[in-house]
C-alpha positions in Angstrom: 0.0 0.0 0.0 1.4 3.4 -1.0 1.5 6.3 1.4 0.1 9.6 0.0 2.2 12.7 -0.1 -0.1 14.4 2.3 0.1 11.6 4.8 3.9 11.6 4.5 4.2 15.3 5.0 2.1 15.2 8.2 5.2 13.5 9.8 7.7 15.9 8.2 7.6 19.3 10.0 10.9 20.6 8.6 9.8 19.8 5.1 6.5 21.6 5.6 8.2 24.6 7.1 10.7 24.7 4.2 7.9 24.6 1.6 5.0 26.4 3.3 4.2 29.9 2.0 3.7 32.6 4.6 1.1 35.4 4.3 3.4 37.3 1.9 3.8 34.3 -0.3 7.4 33.6 0.9 8.9 30.4 2.2 12.4 29.2 3.1 12.8 27.6 -0.3 12.0 31.0 -1.9 14.6 32.7 0.2 17.2 30.2 -0.7 16.4 30.6 -4.4 16.5 34.4 -4.2 19.8 34.3 -2.4 21.4 32.2 -5.1 19.9 34.3 -7.8 21.4 37.4 -6.3 24.9 35.8 -5.9 25.2 34.0 -9.2 25.5 37.1 -11.5 28.1 38.5 -9.2 30.2 35.4 -9.3 30.1 35.3 -13.1 31.7 38.7 -13.3 34.4 38.2 -10.7 38.0 39.1 -11.3 40.9 37.9 -9.1 40.7 40.7 -6.4 40.7 40.1 -2.7 37.1 41.3 -2.4 36.1 38.5 -4.6 37.0 36.0 -1.8 34.2 37.5 0.3 31.7 37.1 -2.5 32.8 33.5 -3.0 32.4 32.9 0.8 28.9 34.4 0.6 28.0 32.1 -2.3 29.4 29.1 -0.5 27.3 29.9 2.6 24.1 30.2 0.5 24.8 27.0 -1.3 25.5 25.2 2.0 22.1 26.4 3.3 20.3 25.0 0.3 22.1 21.7 0.5 21.5 21.5 4.3 17.8 22.1 3.7 17.6 19.6 0.9 19.4 17.0 3.0 17.0 17.6 5.9 14.0 17.2 3.6 15.4 14.1 2.0 16.1 12.5 5.4 12.8 13.5 6.8 10.8 12.3 3.9 12.6 8.9 4.0 11.7 8.6 7.7 8.2 10.0 7.1 7.5 7.5 4.3 8.5 4.5 6.4 
């Protein structure tokens, strides 16, 4: 018997929080996407200056948050589906 997505998500509070829109239509996923969208054009135009290291660090932090959230969701959904 297959578990429906709704039933699975009832047991996945982190996933619901990550994907649930607030009253302004925002969610954590939206914030992650916007952060990456803001940083990617900057990184494409980088030269080799020292200030660029700070921009790369900011990008690495943004990517690590996205990966962390996706790992949490994956793990939670695996556990919630069991």
